[in-house]
C-alpha positions as CSV (number, residue, x, y, z in Angstrom):
1,M,67.2,-42.2,-25.2
2,T,67.4,-41.2,-28.9
3,F,70.6,-42.2,-30.8
4,T,71.6,-41.5,-34.3
5,A,73.1,-44.5,-36.2
6,Q,75.2,-43.5,-39.2
7,I,75.5,-46.5,-41.5
8,K,78.1,-46.3,-44.3
9,V,77.4,-48.9,-47.0
10,M,80.2,-49.5,-49.6
11,P,80.7,-52.1,-52.4
12,L,83.0,-54.9,-51.4
13,K,86.6,-54.2,-52.3
14,D,86.9,-57.2,-54.6
15,L,83.8,-56.2,-56.7
16,L,83.8,-53.8,-59.6
17,D,82.1,-50.5,-58.9
18,P,80.7,-49.3,-62.2
19,Q,79.5,-46.0,-60.8
20,G,83.0,-45.3,-59.4
21,K,84.7,-46.2,-62.7
22,A,82.4,-43.8,-64.5
23,V,83.1,-41.0,-62.1
24,L,86.8,-41.7,-62.3
25,G,86.7,-41.5,-66.1
26,G,84.8,-38.2,-65.8
27,L,87.4,-36.8,-63.4
28,Q,90.2,-37.8,-65.7
29,N,88.4,-36.1,-68.6
30,L,88.4,-32.9,-66.5
31,G,92.1,-33.1,-66.1
32,L,92.1,-34.4,-62.6
33,T,94.6,-37.2,-63.3
34,G,96.0,-37.5,-59.8
35,I,92.9,-39.5,-58.7
36,S,93.5,-43.2,-59.1
37,D,90.3,-44.8,-57.8
38,V,86.7,-43.9,-56.9
39,R,84.3,-46.0,-54.9
40,I,80.7,-44.8,-54.5
41,G,78.5,-45.9,-51.6
42,K,75.8,-44.5,-49.5
43,Q,75.2,-43.1,-46.0
44,I,72.0,-43.9,-44.1
45,D,71.1,-42.1,-40.9
46,L,68.6,-43.7,-38.5
47,K,67.1,-42.1,-35.4
48,I,66.8,-44.9,-32.9
49,E,65.0,-45.0,-29.5
50,A,67.0,-47.4,-27.3
51,S,68.1,-47.7,-23.7
52,S,71.8,-47.9,-24.5
53,K,74.3,-47.3,-27.3
54,E,74.8,-51.1,-27.5
55,E,71.1,-51.7,-28.1
56,A,71.0,-48.9,-30.7
57,H,74.0,-50.5,-32.5
58,Q,72.2,-53.9,-32.4
59,M,69.1,-52.5,-34.0
60,A,71.1,-50.7,-36.7
61,S,73.1,-53.8,-37.4
62,E,69.9,-55.9,-37.7
63,A,68.4,-53.3,-40.1
64,S,71.6,-53.2,-42.2
65,K,71.8,-57.0,-42.5
66,K,68.1,-57.4,-43.3
67,L,67.4,-54.4,-45.5
68,L,69.9,-51.6,-45.9
69,A,73.0,-53.5,-47.3
70,N,73.3,-56.5,-49.6
71,P,75.9,-58.7,-47.9
72,V,76.8,-60.5,-51.2
73,M,77.9,-57.2,-52.7
74,E,78.3,-54.6,-49.9
75,M,79.8,-54.1,-46.5
76,F,78.6,-51.7,-43.9
77,E,80.0,-49.8,-40.9
78,I,77.9,-48.4,-38.1
79,T,78.7,-45.3,-36.0
80,I,76.3,-44.5,-33.1
81,I,76.2,-40.8,-31.9
């Protein structure tokens, strides 16, 4: 079966997000002062051939740990559809 793994990679909450801070400053300059924080991450979609959702999740997790996310600076969440 073919599954789609959606992997959301975000900076760890304790780390500074310079991109997010720059966007927040830009939004405030535009007069959007009700926004108090911006965090910028990435979404990666993988098409995976696997026999089960669990196997697809395992493959996506391995890919995330080894290549797609930096565990020192980022966390990831996987959704299999």
